[in-house]
N, C-alpha and C positions, 0 to 999 in steps of 0.2 A: 579361134578363129569362128568369126559368126557369119551365117548364110545371109545375115540382114544386110551384108555388104552388096549383095547383088540386087536389092531391092529399093525401089524409088516409091516413097509414098505419099500421095495426094489426097488429102483429107478435105472433104466438101461438108460444111455443116449448114443445113438450110432451115431456118426457122421462120414460119408463116402462120398467120391467124386469119388469111383472108378466106372467105367462105368460097368452098368448091362448088363448082356448077355441077348439075345432075349427070350421074355415070352411070353405066351397068355394072353390077355387083354381082358376084355369086354367091349364094347363100344355099342352106340346107333346112329349109322348112321343118318343123316339129310337129306335127300333128296326131291327134289320138289315134288315126287311122293306119299312121305310118308305125306309132308304137305299137300297136297291135301286130302289124305284120312282122314288125322285128321280134317279139316275143314268140309269134308262130314259128319263124325260121329257127330260132335258137332252141326253141322246144322240141323240133323235130330233127336237131342235129345229132350225128352220131359222134359221141364222145368217146367212142372206145380207144382212141390211141392214148388217152390219158393214162390207163392201165397198162399200156404196153411197156414191157421190162427192157426191152432192146433200144427204146429210145431215150436221150437224156432229158433232162429237165429244161434246157434250152431248147431243145427240138420241140418238146410239148408246149411250151410257152408260145414258140414261134408260130405254130400249128394253130393254139388257141387264138392268139391275138390277130393273125392274119384271117382266120375264119369269123372273128367278131367284128374286124373292120369291113372285110366284103360283105357282111349281112347290114351293117350300117350304110355302105353305099348303097344297096339295092334297097333298104327300106326307106332311107331317106336322101334321095336323089336331088343331086345339085341343079338350082335352078338359076337361070339368069333373069335380073330384076333391075328395074330403073330405080336407082337410089338417090335420093335428093340429099340436100346438105345434112351436116350432122345436127341434131336438134340442139338448138343454141339456147342459152340460158342468159344471154347478154341483155341488159337492161331491165330486167324483170324485177330487180330490186328497185328499181327509180319508180316511188310510189308517189302519192298525193302530198304528204307532208314534206318529202324532200323538195317537190315542186315548190311548195308554198315557200319554204326557206329560202331556196334559190330567188324566187321575186322578191323575197324581204331583202336579200342581200343585193340585187340589183336596185331597189329603192334606195337603200343607205349609199351604196357606191355613187349613185346619181347626185344624193345630197351631200356629200362629202366633196365631189368635184364641184359643186356650186359654192360651198361655204368654207371649207378647208379648214377647220379648227383640229385641235389636237383631241378635244373628247371625242369628236366624230370618227376621227380616225382610228383610235383606239377602240371605238364601238365597231366599227367596219371589220378591223382585224380579230377582235375577239369572235364576233359572229361568224365570219370566215372559218376560224378553226372549229368552230362548233358544227358549221355545214360539213366541214371534211371529215369530221368524226362521224358524223351520222351518215354520211357517204359511205365510209368504210365499213360501218356496224351492218349497214344494209347489204351491202355486198357479202359480207362473211355470214350473213343470217340466210340469206338467199342461198348462198353456194353449201351452206352446210345442209340445209333441207332438201336440196337437189341430190345431193351425195347420199343423206340418209333415205330417200325415197326410190332410190336406185335400186335394182335388182343385182347390178354387178358393180360395187362400190369403187372398186380399182380403176375401172375405166371411167366412171364418173370423176373421179379424182383428176385422171389425166385430162378429160375434158375441159375441165375447170382450168387447170394448168395452160393448156394450150391457147384457150379463150382469153386468158389474163397475160399472155406472152405478147408483148408490143413489138417484138425483133421480127421485122418482115424480110431481112436483110441477109442476103447469101455471103459467107464467110468462108473464103479457100485460104487454106494453109498449106505451104509446100514445106516438107520435112525432108532434111537427107538422113540417108542410113546410119549417118554417126550420131546425129541429133536424136533419132528414134531410139538408138541402143543405149546412148548414154543416160536418156531417161530413167530407163529402166536399170540400168547398172546404179544410178545414184540415188533412186527414190527411196529404196530400202535403208540405206545409212542417213539419209535426211529425216526420214520417219523415225528411226532408232535414236538419233541425235536428239530429236524433240522431246521424247518421252521423258518425264520425271527420272531422277535417279533413285533406284530401287537400293533398300539397305541389304537384301538377300539376293544372291544370285541363286539362277535356277537349280544348280547341284546341290547347295545348302538347303535349299527349301524342301527338295525331294527326300534329302537325307534324314531331315526331321519331321517327315510326314509319316503319321501312324497308319498303318492299313491294317483292316479290319479281316482277319483272316477268315472270319465266320463268313463273309460276305462272297458269294460266288456268281457267274452268269453264265448262262446256257442258253442256247436256242432250243425251243420246245414245238414240237408240232401243235398246229391250232386245230380246234373242232368246227363242225358247220355250224354251230351256234355263235361261236366267237367271231368267224367271218360274218356271218349274218350282222350281227351286233355292230362289227367295226365298220362296214358297208353303211349300214343305215345311219350310223352317228355322222356321215359326211354331210357339211353344209350344203343344203339345196341351193346352189349358186347356178346362175345361167352362163357361167363362165364356161369356155371350152378347155380341154386340157391339150395335150401335146396331139393326141389322134384326133381332136376337133369332137370330144364326146363330154356332155355335161354328167353332172352326179345324178341328174334327175333321171335320165337315159339308164344309167348303169342300176339305179334303184328299181326302175320299172321292170327289168328282168335279171333281178337278183335270184328269184326261185329257180331261175332254170339255167344259172351259171355257177351258182355256189358250189355245187360237189366238184364240176372239173377244177374251179379256181382255188379252191381250197388244197385239193390235190396237187395241183401244180406247186403251190406256194410250199406245201410241205415236200414234196420232191426237191425244190430248190435248197431248202433247210437241210434236207438229208444229204444232199450231195454236195452241199457248202458251195454252191453256184448261183449266182444272181444275175439274170439275164440282163445286157444292157437295153434301154427303152429307146432304140433308134431303128 
């Protein structure tokens, strides 16, 4: 029996490329003064709970992340600001060369409408193809430059995708519980059937697989230097994580959190317990 029998699912998928009017947005400005305040708060924090033998690794991590996030909220208070439309890259690719090609194409079309011979028709057709290729190349080059110049490339990629999505319609699909269930029941078999036939089954493959007995794996405690090198190697991206923190913020306070953070991770390794990030 499936509990999906008690569910009715209504899916609405909205695609829109319309420009959004200005609205109020909630943001956390990051300034040098706010970074300095954040550093001072962490520097004066009492981290003695990290060495408390009665606390589990999960309790230590929970206290650490709660303290860290509270100081984040205190140092980088949220502010309401008026946000305009998302920075558009539309039509930036349309340059003078493309405009001249468009004008030439209009002239050729006008000539063909008056004369209408096969040679001129072929000339118009070939030039139109060249114009379309030039348009496509210009768009690709502009989008590529826009993404490369962005500090958050994943966000820039999605912005390009949204601006090139011409579907502005709302699609509503009603699915019955049985249809919803049957999709997940059948999809595994459909995928499996579409895969090419293998000569060896998994049991035969692993039976013939030679394992190097000299290879072993074990968790080891990390040092403060290893922790520093690991955090320092993180890419300096402006993207925020699950907690709304950027890599730059973490690196700016690395000197004051490296000891408690390293001890917490070693405690997790020692207790074989890794805390959920929620």
